[in-house]
N, C-alpha and C positions, 0 to 999 in steps of 0.2 A: 823393564830391565835393565835397559839402555840408559836409560838416565841416572839408576843406581850406581849402575858401574864407569859411568863417565866423572858422577860425583866421586866415587874411591878414588878415582884415578888421579882427580886433579888434586886428593888430600895427599895421596901416594907420593905425590909432585912437590909438595910441601905448599901447596895454597890451601887457603882456607877457603874452608863452603859454610853458608850462612843459609838455613830457611830453605833446605832442598826439598820439594816436596815429593813423594813415593805411595805408591800405594803396593800394600804389603798383603799377604794371607797367614794368618794367625793358626796357632794350633788346633783350632774348632772347625778351619779351611773359612773362616770369613774373611772378606775383605775390609783390611784397616786403612783409613789412612793419616800417613804420619806427617811431622816436620823435623828435616835433622839438620844439626850443626855441627861442625868437625872438623877440626885442625891438628895437624903435624905435631909429633915430640921430637925433637931433633937431637944429636949429641955427635959433636965433630963434624956438624954438616949431612947429615944422615938420616933421617926417619925412621925412629929407631921405636915409636909406637903412635896411635891414633888417638886424641881425646874426645867425646862427641855427647851430643845433647840427643835425645829421641824424645817428641811429644807426639801424642795422641791428635791429631785434629779431627777425626773422623765426623764429628758434630757440624764441626762448621763447613768443612768440604759438601757436606748434603744441604746446608742451607744454601750455599752456593751455586748447586746445582739446579736446586728447588727453581729459587730466584730464575736462572739461565732460562728453566722451559717455562715461568711466567713471562717471564718479556718476549720470549719463543712465541708463546699462548698469543698473547695481547697482540703482538704484531702482526699474527695470521688475522685475530678477530681484526680489527682494523684495518688489514688489506681487504677483507673480503664485503666490508663496506659497500656499496657501489655509490656511494656520498662521498662527496671529497673532503678528509678530514686535515685538518692540519694544528699545528701548537706552534709559536712564538712569543717570543718578549715582550716588554713595554718598547723596545725599539723597533722592534719589527722584524727581528732574524728569525728567520722559519727556524724550529727546535726538529721538528718532528711533522711526518705526513705520511697519509697511506699511499697504496699505489693506483690509486682512482685519480689521486690529486695528481701524480705525473704523467697517467696517461691523457687525463684529460688537458690538460697544459700544454700537451707535449715534451716538457723539459725532462730531460736524464736528475738524478739524486746530488748530481755534482754542481749542475748547475743551478736546481732549486737552493743547494745551502749557500749556495750567494751571491740570492736574492732576497729582495725585503718584502715581506707580506704585499706591499700594496702596488707594487711591480705586476702582480696577477687582476687588476682592477682597471678600464678603461679611466682615460681622464675625464671622461662626462663624470664619471662615479668618485672620484679622488677623494674630494672636500665631506663628502658623504660618509664616504669607508674611515678616513682620520676621524669624523664626530664618532664614528659607531666603535670604533677601539677603543676611544678616551673616555666611551659611554662603560665599554667594558672595564676596564679598568678601576675605572670610579665606581662604577652601580654593581657590578657583578655580572650584566646582563646587557645584551643590547643584542637586535635583529635588522637585516638591512637588506635591501633587494640593489642589486647591481649587476652589470653586464659582465662575465670573466673573460681577461684577456688572454687568449693561448699564443704559443709560439708562433704561427701560424698569422694573427692577424686575428682572428676570429672572435667575433663578441657574443657571450652565451648569456640567456638570463639567467642567471641565478638568484635564489634568495637564500642569505645565510643566518645562521643561529649560534653566539657565542655570549661561550660563559669567563670568567676568569676564576684561577685554581692555582694552588701555593704548590709549588717543586718544595720536595723534603729539605732542601736549603733555602729554601724562604723565599725563593724567588718569585716575584706572581708571574705567571704566565697565562695566554689566552686561545683557548681550545675553540675552534669554529669546525662545524659542518656547513657543506653548503652543496644546495639542491639544483638542478634543473629545472627550471618553472619554464620553458620555452612553452610545452603544451596547454599547461597554465595558461602565460601570457598569451598566447592565441585563442584559447578559448573565452578568458575575459574578455580580449578583445573584439571575439563575435557577439560575445554578451552584449558588450556596449552597444555594436550596431544593433541587435537584435533589442535593445530597451530602445533605443532613438527611433524604429520603424514602431514599436508597439505604441511607443506615447504619441505617436504621430494618426497610427490606428485609434487608440480611444479617444481622443478629440473630434471622431468621426462618428463616434458608438454614442449619444445623446440617453439612450435607453437602457442602456445596460452598465454592467459593470466588468468592466477587463484587468485582468490580474497578472503579472507575471511573477514567477516566483522561482526563489536557485532549491539549491539540492539540501539546503538548511532549511527551506520551507520559509523564507523570508523574504516577504516582497521585495522586488525591485522596478515594477512599475503598478501603481495601481490607477483608473481611470474611470469615463462615464459616468453619465448625470446621473445615475441609480445612486452614486456614491452619497453626493449631496440631496437625497431625499431623504437618506437615514442618518443625516449629520457628520458625514466623516469625510475625510481631505485627502487628495492624492499621499500629501505631506506625511498626514495619519499614520496609512500604511506602509511607505516605504521605509523598509527597513527593521521593520517589525514583523511578527508572526502570528498567525492566527487566535493562540493564547494572550498573544497581549491586548486582542482589539473585541473578544467576541465570548459568549457564556463559556464555562467547562465543555457540554456538551455541542454544541457548535462547532466550538474548534477542535474538539477529538475528532469529528466526521471529516472537516475541512483537513488535516494535517493525513489522515489516512491518506484521502484519497489522493491528495497532494502528491503522498509519498508512492503512493498506485502511479501516478502519471509519468515522477520522474523513474519509474520502474519500466517505463513503457506500456504501460495501459492506460488508457482511457475510459472515461464513466461518465455516466448522467444521473443525475440526484436531485432529490429535493429538499430544501429547507425553510423552516420558518424563521421569521427575523421582524423584531418591532411591528406584530403583526401582520405582516406582510410573507405571501408566499414565491418563494425563488425556484426556480428552474438551475441547477448549475452543470455546467461540464468541464469537465479536466482533461485534458491532452498533454503530452510529451510534446516540449519542441527539440528537433532533431539539429544537426548542422551536416554538412552536405556530406559528410561521409555515417551520417546514419546515427550517431550517437547523441545518447539525450542529454543537451547541456541547462536544458530547462523546462520549465512547467508552465499552462495555461491554465486559467480558469474564467469561465466567461458567466456571468451570473445572470438572469433575465427576470424579471420581475412579472410573474404571470398570477398573480392574485385577482385581477379580473379574469383571466383565463378561465382558473378553475373553479370562481364562482358561477361562469357563465354554465361552465359544465354540470354544474350542480344542479344549476338552475335547468337546464333542457334534459338531463336525469327527473328530476321533478316532473317535468311536462312530459316528459316520454313515459314514466311511470303511471299518469293519469290517462295518457293517451292510450295504453294499455288496459288499464281498467275499462277506461272507455271503450276500446274495442271486443273487450267480450262484454260489456254490454247490450252492443251494437248487435255482435256475434247471435247472443242468444234471445234477447228482449224483440229482434228485427228479423232475424231469420223466422223465426216461431207463424209470426202472421204472415211473411211472404209467403210461407209456405201455403200456409191457409187459404192468401189471396191465390195461388197457382192452384188449388186445387177447386178452387171454388169457379175458375177461371173456366177451365176444362167442362166443370157441367153447365156453363155458359154457355160456352159454344156447341157443347153436344144438343141446347136446345132452339138456338136459333143463331146468324150470320150477323156479325155486326161489326162495320169497321172500328167503330170503337173498343169492341175487344179487342184488336190489333194494337191500339194506343195501349190499353192496360197491359198488354204481355210486352210492350218493347219498358215499360214505366217498373215492371215485376225486374225486367233482367236490366233495367241500368241500376236498380236498388242493388239487388245482388253482386253487379260490377264494383259499384262504390262500398260495399261491405266486403268484398274479397280486397280491393286495396285498401281500406283501412285497416285490416287486419296486415295484409303484406306491411305498410308502411310502419304498424306499431311493432310487429314481432320478429322481423328479418333483423333487426338492430344496425348498429357502423361497424359490425367487426366482418373480418372472413376468415375460417380457421383454414381450410381446405384450399388451394389452387392446384389446377395441371396445368400442362399444353395445348390447345384447344385448337383444331382446327378452322379459322375464321366462316369460311367460305361453308363448310360441313355446318355448322352451329346456324347460320345466318341463314340457310336454307330448310334448315329443320325450324325453324323460329317460323318463318313462311308461310309453314304449313299450318303452325298452332293459331294463327290470327286470321279472322277475316278480312278477306283485303279484295273480295268482291272482282271486278275486272283486270284491277291495277298488275303491273309489272315488276316484279325483280329485276334486278340487276345486279350482281355481285364483282366486284374487282379487286380481288383479293391477292391476286397475283403480284411477286417481287422478282425483280431483277436484279441474279446476284452475280458478283465478277467472280468465277472462278480461275484457278493459274496451274494448266495441268502438265507444267514445263514449259522446256527451255529444248530452244533450236539454233545453234549456230550463233550460239550466247545472246541469243536476242529472247525474252521472256513473253512466254504463249501466253496470251489471257484469251478467256471465252464467258460468254453467259451463260447463266442456267435461269429459267423461272422455274419458281418456286412460291407456293402457296403459302402464305403468313398464319403463324399459328402465333396465339399469347398465354398467355399466362394467367388463368382466372379460375374460380369459383365455376364450376359448369353453369349449377342451375339460377344461377343468380346473372349472370352476365347474357344467357337464354331467356331470363325474366327482363333485365336492361333491353335487349335485342325487340321482344315482342313488344314492348311498350312503346319503342321509337316506331317501329311498325304502327301500332295502333296508333299511337298520335298523327301518323302520315296520314292514315286512312280517312280519321274520325274526322279530321282538318281540314281535307280536301272534297268533303261533301257540299253541295250548296245546300246548305241550310235555312235559308229564307223560303226556300220553293219545296223542302219536301218535309214530311211528317217522318217522324224517329222510325214507325215502321217500313217506310218506302225509301228511306235512305240507306239500308245495309245492302251493301256492295256496290251504290252508283259513284263510284269519286271520277269520273269524267278522262280516262285515258291516265291515270296517274302512274307515274314511273319512281319507284324507291332503289335508290340505290345504295349498296353495301360496299365499300373501297378502302383497301388498307393505307395507312398514314405512317409514317417513321418511327413512331413513337406511341401507334394505335390506332383507330380506325374512325368513318363517319358515316354515317348514314345520311344518306338525302333524299329529298322530293322535290318532284314539279309541279307541289300545292301552291296555296297563295300566299306562303312565308309567315313569317313572324317581325312587324316593327322593331327597329332599335330600340327603341324606348320601352318597348315591351318585353323585351329578350332576358332580362332581369326578373322578372314577374313570373316566367313562365316555369321556372322550376318551384313554384312558391307552393303549400299544400293549400289547394281549395281553389286554383285559377284553371281555369277553360273557359277557352271561345265559343267552344262545339254544344249546341243543344242538350245531347244528351252526354255531354265529356262529366266526369267524376270530379277532375280538377285534383286528382292524386296520382295520373300517373308518369307526368314527369319529375315529380317529387321524389318518385322510388325509382327515377334512373340517378337521378342529383345522391339520394340515398346510396345506392347500389356502385357508384364512381367511388362517394368521400369511403366507403367502406374498404375498395380495393387500396386506396391511394391514388384515385386517378383524377382528373378534373374533364368536366365535359361544359361546353359551348357553345352556341349557337350562331350561325352566321348568315351570311346570303348564299343559297344554293346557286350553281351555275346555270340554270334555269330560269331563275327569280323564287325558289320554292325555300323552303329551310332548309339548314345542312347542320347537322350535329355532329360535334367535333368531340369523341373520347382521348386525351389523351394520358402521358403516363404510364405506359402499360408496360409490360417485359414487351417484350416482339420477338422471335425469330423465324 
């Protein structure tokens, strides 16, 4: 209303008004944009009337409003981009930029308008930046890594991508987006250090293949003696993916587990390649912050090991078959012999009959040991926490030990912290019995066999018959004691020569006249089944000491 009043006042005062834009309401109540041009008609110096032209410009004004709203929309959209965005011409004059550009550089809009595009690049990157700008205007596209220089002198690693566009007036322009790659640059530096470390590592692992791979499943490091055995080199791997090197089925499986590692999960699996069997372990590689920055794969040729396992399985199967035959075909005649022995003793007394009884007894023990060795296997399925003292004392009661003495040293001293007084920590010690995690039945069998072995080999074999020797052990002492990671069984017997210590765990080995040769083999089998180790060393008093280690204790 004010605009219209002012316009007509000017005309009334004798002034010509041209292209005055007004918004009017028509008879239907709708808004109409008009353009008015008017001039006064005077007579004798006075305005007699006004003549003018009114033109409907509603459509044009609507287009202008839409265009203005579109520009506001695009400005808001560009300002919402966190990356820096800028547009400049071939001379380097900045035409447009988003809020992030101003915020990151620290300059205000007036300062930016007076600057050149290369003013925001460090001196060291000026040449590369100028070349990239020329490339954009020549080819239409360029990519550049350069440090962005801020108002306060800070240098921030950035990666730029730029394209050439053409303004409606025909002017070629460069539109670019820059992204802060500080985190990526630091990660790449860590990866380079990691790569150097693993390159040194693989040189010292001649019997395996060691591989480092990135988030694209591309190998960045590869080495190890196993590469040469399959006709590949480190250069074949680096920059390649599994699908570039291996058959599809193998590559698919590798990439699956590689992705698992890059997601933070470790795996162990086996693959067959070139008639070789490989065990592969994949693990994530993390930085100091715990983020996964790479993946590691270690491939070990287990062909011979698997063949040995298959051979052992075949041998065990034959042993089980043999044990079945022994159990059935030998126990029956032994049972008959035992019955005949009772009849013979009822008719007469003879020392020879005692020797027969000892032989039958030894045969039965031999059968029992064979069955145990064949049927117990090398796996343990159920374990529990067991009081070592209680188990040892119970086993002692189950073995004929004669006059031998058992000593149990399974107490442990544990440091306790009951509290503080006057800012001083008070430490106390508590003596507790050691507990071990094991399969009860197999632990009992292991201890009984070690105790039985000690008693058996302490007998004076050369002067006694098997019937007389039972119980004669010459003041033998057997000690069961705790170790930090297991326990030991030690005796005061004759001991085992160092050159014989590896042989004692072999099936059939025995130096006792009435030994079966399977007792210590069963001990070794039970230890292996639990994942323990068993070794023999000199005892404190010259006897043998069997140390069982690798046990979970408490």
